[in-house]
Structures are given as structure tokens and as C-alpha cells.
ChimeraX commands (.cxc) that place a marker at each C-alpha (Angstrom):
marker #1 position -19.49,13.77,-6.30 radius 0.5
marker #1 position -17.43,13.03,-8.99 radius 0.5
marker #1 position -16.30,9.41,-10.03 radius 0.5
marker #1 position -12.89,9.94,-8.90 radius 0.5
marker #1 position -14.51,10.46,-5.41 radius 0.5
marker #1 position -16.78,7.94,-5.45 radius 0.5
marker #1 position -13.93,5.50,-6.07 radius 0.5
marker #1 position -11.59,6.93,-3.74 radius 0.5
marker #1 position -14.56,6.18,-1.01 radius 0.5
marker #1 position -15.22,2.57,-2.31 radius 0.5
marker #1 position -11.59,1.91,-2.01 radius 0.5
marker #1 position -11.34,3.09,1.19 radius 0.5
marker #1 position -14.56,0.92,2.46 radius 0.5
marker #1 position -12.98,-2.09,0.79 radius 0.5
marker #1 position -11.29,-4.81,3.20 radius 0.5
marker #1 position -8.66,-6.87,1.76 radius 0.5
marker #1 position -9.79,-10.33,1.72 radius 0.5
marker #1 position -6.76,-13.49,2.30 radius 0.5
marker #1 position -7.60,-16.25,0.49 radius 0.5
marker #1 position -8.80,-19.50,1.83 radius 0.5
marker #1 position -6.96,-21.80,0.38 radius 0.5
marker #1 position -3.32,-23.16,1.73 radius 0.5
marker #1 position -0.02,-21.07,0.92 radius 0.5
marker #1 position 2.28,-22.52,-1.40 radius 0.5
marker #1 position 5.66,-24.29,-0.62 radius 0.5
marker #1 position 8.25,-23.88,-3.19 radius 0.5
marker #1 position 12.26,-24.65,-3.36 radius 0.5
marker #1 position 14.61,-22.35,-4.73 radius 0.5
marker #1 position 18.48,-22.58,-4.85 radius 0.5
marker #1 position 20.32,-20.23,-2.30 radius 0.5
marker #1 position 23.03,-18.13,-3.80 radius 0.5
marker #1 position 25.04,-17.88,-0.62 radius 0.5
marker #1 position 24.97,-21.91,-0.07 radius 0.5
marker #1 position 24.04,-23.20,-3.39 radius 0.5
marker #1 position 21.92,-26.07,-1.66 radius 0.5
marker #1 position 18.09,-26.32,-2.46 radius 0.5
marker #1 position 16.19,-24.24,0.16 radius 0.5
marker #1 position 12.23,-24.38,0.76 radius 0.5
marker #1 position 9.68,-21.87,1.45 radius 0.5
marker #1 position 6.22,-21.62,2.20 radius 0.5
marker #1 position 4.70,-18.64,1.27 radius 0.5
marker #1 position 2.70,-16.30,3.37 radius 0.5
marker #1 position -1.21,-17.00,3.20 radius 0.5
marker #1 position -2.37,-15.02,0.15 radius 0.5
marker #1 position 0.94,-14.38,-1.21 radius 0.5
marker #1 position 0.12,-12.94,-4.95 radius 0.5
marker #1 position 4.08,-13.18,-6.27 radius 0.5
marker #1 position 4.47,-16.44,-8.84 radius 0.5
marker #1 position 8.02,-16.77,-7.50 radius 0.5
marker #1 position 9.09,-18.22,-11.09 radius 0.5
marker #1 position 11.99,-16.09,-11.05 radius 0.5
marker #1 position 13.32,-16.96,-7.85 radius 0.5
marker #1 position 12.81,-20.67,-8.41 radius 0.5
marker #1 position 14.43,-20.33,-11.90 radius 0.5
marker #1 position 17.62,-18.86,-10.80 radius 0.5
marker #1 position 19.82,-19.07,-7.57 radius 0.5
marker #1 position 18.66,-16.26,-5.34 radius 0.5
marker #1 position 19.81,-14.40,-2.32 radius 0.5
marker #1 position 18.02,-15.47,0.53 radius 0.5
marker #1 position 17.09,-11.85,1.88 radius 0.5
marker #1 position 15.83,-10.86,-1.86 radius 0.5
marker #1 position 12.79,-13.67,-1.02 radius 0.5
marker #1 position 9.45,-11.91,0.07 radius 0.5
marker #1 position 5.80,-12.77,0.11 radius 0.5
marker #1 position 3.36,-9.89,-0.41 radius 0.5
marker #1 position -0.51,-9.40,-1.32 radius 0.5
marker #1 position -1.41,-5.95,-2.25 radius 0.5
marker #1 position -4.46,-4.02,-1.06 radius 0.5
marker #1 position -6.96,-2.49,-3.49 radius 0.5
marker #1 position -5.58,0.49,-5.39 radius 0.5
marker #1 position -6.83,3.96,-4.71 radius 0.5
marker #1 position -5.64,6.51,-7.37 radius 0.5
marker #1 position -6.40,10.18,-6.69 radius 0.5
marker #1 position -6.11,13.31,-9.43 radius 0.5
marker #1 position -2.62,15.11,-8.10 radius 0.5
marker #1 position -0.56,18.08,-9.84 radius 0.5
marker #1 position 2.77,18.05,-8.75 radius 0.5
marker #1 position 6.50,17.33,-8.92 radius 0.5
marker #1 position 6.01,13.40,-9.22 radius 0.5
marker #1 position 3.73,14.19,-12.41 radius 0.5
marker #1 position 6.01,13.69,-15.45 radius 0.5
marker #1 position 3.39,15.40,-17.88 radius 0.5
marker #1 position 3.17,18.76,-16.18 radius 0.5
marker #1 position -0.65,18.17,-15.78 radius 0.5
marker #1 position -2.87,16.55,-13.51 radius 0.5
marker #1 position -2.23,13.09,-13.23 radius 0.5
marker #1 position -3.96,9.69,-11.69 radius 0.5
marker #1 position -1.74,8.69,-9.37 radius 0.5
marker #1 position -1.64,5.77,-6.52 radius 0.5
marker #1 position -2.23,7.37,-3.06 radius 0.5
marker #1 position -2.80,5.25,0.24 radius 0.5
marker #1 position -2.29,1.99,-1.18 radius 0.5
marker #1 position -1.00,-0.89,1.02 radius 0.5
marker #1 position 0.82,-4.05,1.18 radius 0.5
marker #1 position 0.92,-7.13,3.41 radius 0.5
marker #1 position 4.37,-8.55,3.31 radius 0.5
marker #1 position 6.61,-11.06,4.83 radius 0.5
marker #1 position 10.62,-11.54,4.10 radius 0.5
marker #1 position 11.23,-14.63,5.68 radius 0.5
marker #1 position 15.17,-14.42,5.44 radius 0.5
marker #1 position 15.37,-10.72,6.48 radius 0.5
marker #1 position 18.04,-9.91,8.74 radius 0.5
marker #1 position 15.75,-8.43,11.21 radius 0.5
marker #1 position 12.86,-10.22,12.99 radius 0.5
marker #1 position 10.14,-7.49,12.33 radius 0.5
marker #1 position 10.75,-7.99,8.52 radius 0.5
marker #1 position 10.72,-11.76,8.98 radius 0.5
marker #1 position 7.04,-11.27,10.24 radius 0.5
marker #1 position 4.20,-10.11,8.29 radius 0.5
marker #1 position 4.22,-6.19,8.29 radius 0.5
marker #1 position 2.38,-3.90,6.39 radius 0.5
marker #1 position 3.80,-1.02,3.88 radius 0.5
marker #1 position 1.90,2.33,3.14 radius 0.5
marker #1 position 1.95,4.13,-0.21 radius 0.5
marker #1 position 1.69,7.24,0.85 radius 0.5
marker #1 position 1.83,8.36,-2.82 radius 0.5
marker #1 position 3.10,6.90,-5.77 radius 0.5
marker #1 position 6.38,4.78,-4.71 radius 0.5
marker #1 position 6.48,6.76,-1.50 radius 0.5
marker #1 position 6.02,4.19,1.09 radius 0.5
marker #1 position 6.05,3.88,5.02 radius 0.5
marker #1 position 7.38,0.69,5.47 radius 0.5
marker #1 position 7.43,-2.31,8.28 radius 0.5
marker #1 position 4.29,-1.57,10.27 radius 0.5
marker #1 position 3.27,-4.09,12.84 radius 0.5
marker #1 position -0.48,-3.59,14.06 radius 0.5
marker #1 position 0.08,-1.15,16.83 radius 0.5
marker #1 position 1.99,1.34,14.55 radius 0.5
marker #1 position -0.49,0.60,11.69 radius 0.5
marker #1 position -3.36,1.51,14.31 radius 0.5
marker #1 position -1.40,4.80,14.97 radius 0.5
marker #1 position -1.10,5.61,10.82 radius 0.5
marker #1 position -4.97,5.10,10.88 radius 0.5
marker #1 position -5.44,7.40,13.80 radius 0.5
marker #1 position -3.47,10.15,12.08 radius 0.5
marker #1 position -5.14,9.36,8.75 radius 0.5
marker #1 position -8.75,9.43,10.28 radius 0.5
marker #1 position -8.08,12.77,12.51 radius 0.5
marker #1 position -6.63,14.50,8.82 radius 0.5
marker #1 position -10.00,13.47,7.26 radius 0.5
marker #1 position -12.08,14.93,9.97 radius 0.5
marker #1 position -9.77,18.26,10.06 radius 0.5
marker #1 position -10.61,17.95,6.07 radius 0.5
marker #1 position -14.32,17.77,6.72 radius 0.5
marker #1 position -14.02,20.92,8.31 radius 0.5
marker #1 position -12.47,22.62,5.80 radius 0.5
marker #1 position -15.10,21.42,3.34 radius 0.5
marker #1 position -17.54,23.18,5.23 radius 0.5
marker #1 position -15.20,26.44,5.95 radius 0.5
marker #1 position -14.45,26.07,1.98 radius 0.5
marker #1 position -18.27,26.03,0.98 radius 0.5
marker #1 position -19.06,29.00,3.35 radius 0.5
marker #1 position -16.09,30.92,1.72 radius 0.5
marker #1 position -17.45,30.15,-1.75 radius 0.5
marker #1 position -20.79,31.50,-0.64 radius 0.5
marker #1 position -19.47,34.45,0.68 radius 0.5
marker #1 position -17.23,35.25,-2.52 radius 0.5
marker #1 position -20.36,34.62,-4.65 radius 0.5
marker #1 position -22.13,37.26,-2.87 radius 0.5
marker #1 position -19.51,39.78,-2.53 radius 0.5
marker #1 position -18.77,39.57,-6.34 radius 0.5
marker #1 position -22.19,39.18,-8.08 radius 0.5
marker link #1:1,2 radius 0.2
marker link #1:2,3 radius 0.2
marker link #1:3,4 radius 0.2
marker link #1:4,5 radius 0.2
marker link #1:5,6 radius 0.2
marker link #1:6,7 radius 0.2
marker link #1:7,8 radius 0.2
marker link #1:8,9 radius 0.2
marker link #1:9,10 radius 0.2
marker link #1:10,11 radius 0.2
marker link #1:11,12 radius 0.2
marker link #1:12,13 radius 0.2
marker link #1:13,14 radius 0.2
marker link #1:14,15 radius 0.2
marker link #1:15,16 radius 0.2
marker link #1:16,17 radius 0.2
marker link #1:17,18 radius 0.2
marker link #1:18,19 radius 0.2
marker link #1:19,20 radius 0.2
marker link #1:20,21 radius 0.2
marker link #1:21,22 radius 0.2
marker link #1:22,23 radius 0.2
marker link #1:23,24 radius 0.2
marker link #1:24,25 radius 0.2
marker link #1:25,26 radius 0.2
marker link #1:26,27 radius 0.2
marker link #1:27,28 radius 0.2
marker link #1:28,29 radius 0.2
marker link #1:29,30 radius 0.2
marker link #1:30,31 radius 0.2
marker link #1:31,32 radius 0.2
marker link #1:32,33 radius 0.2
marker link #1:33,34 radius 0.2
marker link #1:34,35 radius 0.2
marker link #1:35,36 radius 0.2
marker link #1:36,37 radius 0.2
marker link #1:37,38 radius 0.2
marker link #1:38,39 radius 0.2
marker link #1:39,40 radius 0.2
marker link #1:40,41 radius 0.2
marker link #1:41,42 radius 0.2
marker link #1:42,43 radius 0.2
marker link #1:43,44 radius 0.2
marker link #1:44,45 radius 0.2
marker link #1:45,46 radius 0.2
marker link #1:46,47 radius 0.2
marker link #1:47,48 radius 0.2
marker link #1:48,49 radius 0.2
marker link #1:49,50 radius 0.2
marker link #1:50,51 radius 0.2
marker link #1:51,52 radius 0.2
marker link #1:52,53 radius 0.2
marker link #1:53,54 radius 0.2
marker link #1:54,55 radius 0.2
marker link #1:55,56 radius 0.2
marker link #1:56,57 radius 0.2
marker link #1:57,58 radius 0.2
marker link #1:58,59 radius 0.2
marker link #1:59,60 radius 0.2
marker link #1:60,61 radius 0.2
marker link #1:61,62 radius 0.2
marker link #1:62,63 radius 0.2
marker link #1:63,64 radius 0.2
marker link #1:64,65 radius 0.2
marker link #1:65,66 radius 0.2
marker link #1:66,67 radius 0.2
marker link #1:67,68 radius 0.2
marker link #1:68,69 radius 0.2
marker link #1:69,70 radius 0.2
marker link #1:70,71 radius 0.2
marker link #1:71,72 radius 0.2
marker link #1:72,73 radius 0.2
marker link #1:73,74 radius 0.2
marker link #1:74,75 radius 0.2
marker link #1:75,76 radius 0.2
marker link #1:76,77 radius 0.2
marker link #1:77,78 radius 0.2
marker link #1:78,79 radius 0.2
marker link #1:79,80 radius 0.2
marker link #1:80,81 radius 0.2
marker link #1:81,82 radius 0.2
marker link #1:82,83 radius 0.2
marker link #1:83,84 radius 0.2
marker link #1:84,85 radius 0.2
marker link #1:85,86 radius 0.2
marker link #1:86,87 radius 0.2
marker link #1:87,88 radius 0.2
marker link #1:88,89 radius 0.2
marker link #1:89,90 radius 0.2
marker link #1:90,91 radius 0.2
marker link #1:91,92 radius 0.2
marker link #1:92,93 radius 0.2
marker link #1:93,94 radius 0.2
marker link #1:94,95 radius 0.2
marker link #1:95,96 radius 0.2
marker link #1:96,97 radius 0.2
marker link #1:97,98 radius 0.2
marker link #1:98,99 radius 0.2
marker link #1:99,100 radius 0.2
marker link #1:100,101 radius 0.2
marker link #1:101,102 radius 0.2
marker link #1:102,103 radius 0.2
marker link #1:103,104 radius 0.2
marker link #1:104,105 radius 0.2
marker link #1:105,106 radius 0.2
marker link #1:106,107 radius 0.2
marker link #1:107,108 radius 0.2
marker link #1:108,109 radius 0.2
marker link #1:109,110 radius 0.2
marker link #1:110,111 radius 0.2
marker link #1:111,112 radius 0.2
marker link #1:112,113 radius 0.2
marker link #1:113,114 radius 0.2
marker link #1:114,115 radius 0.2
marker link #1:115,116 radius 0.2
marker link #1:116,117 radius 0.2
marker link #1:117,118 radius 0.2
marker link #1:118,119 radius 0.2
marker link #1:119,120 radius 0.2
marker link #1:120,121 radius 0.2
marker link #1:121,122 radius 0.2
marker link #1:122,123 radius 0.2
marker link #1:123,124 radius 0.2
marker link #1:124,125 radius 0.2
marker link #1:125,126 radius 0.2
marker link #1:126,127 radius 0.2
marker link #1:127,128 radius 0.2
marker link #1:128,129 radius 0.2
marker link #1:129,130 radius 0.2
marker link #1:130,131 radius 0.2
marker link #1:131,132 radius 0.2
marker link #1:132,133 radius 0.2
marker link #1:133,134 radius 0.2
marker link #1:134,135 radius 0.2
marker link #1:135,136 radius 0.2
marker link #1:136,137 radius 0.2
marker link #1:137,138 radius 0.2
marker link #1:138,139 radius 0.2
marker link #1:139,140 radius 0.2
marker link #1:140,141 radius 0.2
marker link #1:141,142 radius 0.2
marker link #1:142,143 radius 0.2
marker link #1:143,144 radius 0.2
marker link #1:144,145 radius 0.2
marker link #1:145,146 radius 0.2
marker link #1:146,147 radius 0.2
marker link #1:147,148 radius 0.2
marker link #1:148,149 radius 0.2
marker link #1:149,150 radius 0.2
marker link #1:150,151 radius 0.2
marker link #1:151,152 radius 0.2
marker link #1:152,153 radius 0.2
marker link #1:153,154 radius 0.2
marker link #1:154,155 radius 0.2
marker link #1:155,156 radius 0.2
marker link #1:156,157 radius 0.2
marker link #1:157,158 radius 0.2
marker link #1:158,159 radius 0.2
marker link #1:159,160 radius 0.2
marker link #1:160,161 radius 0.2
marker link #1:161,162 radius 0.2
view
């Protein structure tokens, strides 16, 4: 098995850990009101928020996030700028909350899944995330069947061309 496949398998087994420390509380100047507004980060937020604190910020631009482990696979296609196979992020994910978002769903912690380099499935709650996981598990099982079929096809091809 190649190193890329081993790395992919290890990344898929990795479970994101939420830090045990307390969430950070900080204040920014609300661009709409000009008043200081206090925010408590989502537990595990990895953003530094320095830019939000340093300049007046629109509340809807405030978000907290924690990225899951990165998985890269060799991909060839229109997303590859070089025209050659490139290692691109696949099935990455980010836990996110937008505390001042106009919709309740975004104001609650939700997950985004990066299908492939900057192409995201957004706003997943636990139930819809379960649906995505089930679909991916089904596709993995179909890939396992295809792996067996591929092995048989190669064996048959070798016999025929030998």
C-alpha cells in the first residue's frame, strides 16, 4: 500500500479532540453600532481573532472554528493548476459557529465538509452529518467491491495478453 493510502487511512481514523481549556472571551468594536461587543469563543476555537479585535468588525463576520485533521489525495483534473497530479485536500472538515449570523442554524455549532479543495458542504447539524457519513460509508463499500472487480479484471487482462 502506498504512503498516501496509509496517510489517508490514518487521517480517516483520526478523531478531532476539543481542548479541555476554557473558551476565550474577547471584545471587538461593532462596526454597526460603534460599541464594544464581547464574544466568548466556541470551545476549541483555533482562530486568533486579532484582526477582529484590532479593527471595527461587522458582527456577521465573526466566526469561531476548529479544523479537523487534513487528508490529501493525489488528484488529476481541472482543479490542478499544473496540469499534473497534485495532492489536494479531500474530505476535510471544520467545526464552526457564527455567533451573530442571521440564521439560528449558523449561530449554533455546525460542521462544514470540504469535499475537495475549497468545495464545501456547509451547515451540517448532527442529523445531516449522519446522513453524509452514511452516504460516504456506502460509497466506500462500493469502492471495496470495485477493488475486487479491478483485481479480477487485471488478472484476466494479464492472462489474455501474456
